N, C-alpha and C positions, 0 to 999 in steps of 0.2 A: 395542482396543489402548490402552495407557496411556503417556502422555508426561509428562515432567517440566516442560516449559515451555509447554505449551498444554493446553486442555481442549476436548473435543468432546462436545457433548450433542445427542442427536437425540430429539425429542419431537413427536408429531403431524405427522410429515413435514417438520419444520423442523430443520435442522442449525445449531447455534450453535457457532461456532469462536472460542475466546477465547485470545488470547496472554496467557500467565500468568507474566509476569516483572515484577511491579509495582515491585520494588526497583530494577530497571534500566530503568524507564519502558517496559517491554515491547520493548526493543531486540531486533533480529533477529540473533542469532548463528547460526552454521551449524547447531547442534543444533535451534534453533527453526524455521529454514527447512525443514530436512529433516522435522521433525515436522509442519509445516503441509502439506508436500507429501503425506505419508502420510495425514494426516487428511482432506484433500480427496478423495483416492482412496477412503478409507473412506466418507465421506459420499455420494460418487457410487455406490459399491457398495450402500449402504443405500437408494438411490433417493430421497434427499431431494428435496423439491419446492420448497424455498427454503433459502437459505444466509444466515446472519448472521455477519459478521466484526466482532469488537470486541476491546477490551483490558481486562485486569484492573486494578483499583484506581481511584482517583479522579483521577489526573493525566493518564494517557496512553492514547490509542488504541494507537499504535505510534510511539515517538519517533524511530525511524529504524533504520539498520543499526548493527552493532556496531563503533564507530569504533576502540575499543581493539584489536580484532582486525584491522581493516583497515589500520592505519597502517603496518605493515611488510610488507605483501603485495608480492610481485613481480608483474610484469605477467601471467605465466601463472596465478599464484594468484588474482589479481584477476579474470581472465577466468573462472575456474572459479566464483568467488563470484558474478559477474554472471550466469552461466548458471543457477546455483541460484536466485537471486532472480527471474530471468525465468521459470523453470519454475513457480515458485509463482504469480507474477502471471498468467501465461498460463493456469494451471489455474483460477484464479478467473474470469478473463474468459471461458473456454470451459466453465465448469461448466454442466452440462445443466439448470440451473434458475436463476432470478433470484438474484443475490447482492446483499446489502445491507450497506454499511459503516455501523456504528453508531459514529460518531466521537465518543467520549466525552471527549477531551482532546487532548493533543499528537499531531499527525500530521505528522511531518517526514520529509524524505528518502524512504527506502524505505517508511516508514509511509504517507506520502501516496501513494506509487506503488501500494501495495496497495489503498488506497481508490479510486484512479483505475481500477483493474482491475475494481471492482465495477460492477454495473448501476445501483445507486441509492446515494446517500450522504445519510444523515440525521445532522445534527450537534447535539450538545449546545451550549447557549449558551456553555459554557466552552471549546469546541473552538478550537484554533489549528492552522492548516495551512500547509505551505510546502515547496517544493523548495529546501532550504537548502544543497545540496552545494557551491555555488560558494565558500563561505567555508572549505571544507575542501580547496580546490585540485582539486576534481573536478567532475563533472557528474552529473545523474541517470543511474543505470545500470540501473534495473529497469523501464524503460518510460516514465519521465516525459517525456522529450523527444518522444515520439510520442503518448502519450495525452492529455497536458495541453493541447496546442493543439487537439485535436479536441473537447475539452470546453469550453474558455473562449475559444478563438480564438487566432490566431497572435500578435498584438501583445501581448496580456496574458500569454500563456504566456512570451514572451521576457522581458518585464519581471520576472515572478515568478522565472524561472530565472536571468537575468543578475544580479539584485540579491539573490537568495536571500530574498525578502520573506516574512515570516510574517504571515498574515492571520487575523483573528479570525472568529468564526462569522458575524457580520453582513456583513462584507465578502465572505466566502466565498460566502454566499448571493447577494449582489449580483453577484458575478463569474460565478456559475453553477458554482462549484467543488463546491457541495453543493446538494441539491434542497430541503431543509427544515432548519429550526432549531427545536428544541424545548427546553423547560426541562430542565435537567440531571437532575433527579430523575424526569422523565417519559420519559427517552430509552428505557430498557429496555422499558417497557410499550408505548410507542408503536411501537417497531420490532417487538416481538413481535406486536402486532396487525397490522402491515403484512405481516410474514412469513406469518402465519396466513392472511391474505386471499389472498396470492399462492399459498400451498399449496393453497387451495381451488379454484383455477382449473384448467382442463383442462391436464393435464400435457404432453401432446404438442403442443398448440397453443402453450403458453408456450415450450417448447423451440424450436419452429419460429420463433416470433417473435424469440427471442433470437438464434438463428442468422442470421436474415435481417437483423436490425439490426446485428449484428457484421459481416456480409458487406458491408453498405452502406457502412461506414466503413473497410473493410480497405485497399483500394487497395494502396499499396506499404508498408504498415506493417511487414510482415515484414522487408523489406529495411532499413527504417529502424531496426527493433529490432536487427538484426544489426550495423548500423553503430554504433548506440549502445553495444552491448557492447564493440566493438573500441575505440572512442574512450575509453570509461570506463576500461577496464583499461589502456589505453596511458598514462594519466595517473599510474599507480602507479609510483613510483620517481623522479618529478619532485620538485624541491625544494618546490614549492608544496603538493603532496599530502602529503609527509612533514611539512612545517612546519604545515600546516593541521590535520592530525589530531593531531600531537604537542601543539600549542597547546591543542586541545580537551581532550585527556586531562589536560594540566597546568593547565587552567582559566586560560588567559591569552590575550591577543590575538595572533594570528599575525603574522609578518613575512614577507610574500611578496616574491618577486623582482620 
């Protein structure tokens, strides 16, 4: 299949999925999310033994969700958008092979959440990550409130989400938000070698290992994710959500209640 906003390349059992909206810093609009959902299914059908997720261009992995689209959503519309974002993140997390996020630039909001859904995260030295939703009058809505604490610990996750802090690659590595940092011009080759190594491992053993690791941390995550979807969409229509997103689109500081 061909999509306008993403690319899927499958070679030597490795599926590389690239969000291809560099002029929009690879922001995730509905079309792109739906394409990602379809492409992940295609990669699974093609029996890919490793998955790489990255962004096109020199600036962004995925700079977040489409704020221009979100700013006027009603609560039911926001719920549907949350469901779509969750479906994509869940598809990455449950993909039947290891998934690697090649974080080559900005990874904010929904972009950070897609990276969190991957099994491994390798960052360029230029990468900057963060759950920045608080300054838009909302909270992470695609899994961030559940996956981030499991990765970096409760206290740090609260600080990152409460303050909307953006962290560079060095701090992200120290926090455990990424597993490795490499030179920007070496990222693609490094991740390609990593994915090739994973693809050479026993397929069914890798799948079993991933399933077991996911099960070990599952607990009440599904309930937490459902709650997150409700609270995220419930913020749409509030003054702070409208003001935060309008200010972003208008490139000014927001005035919250």
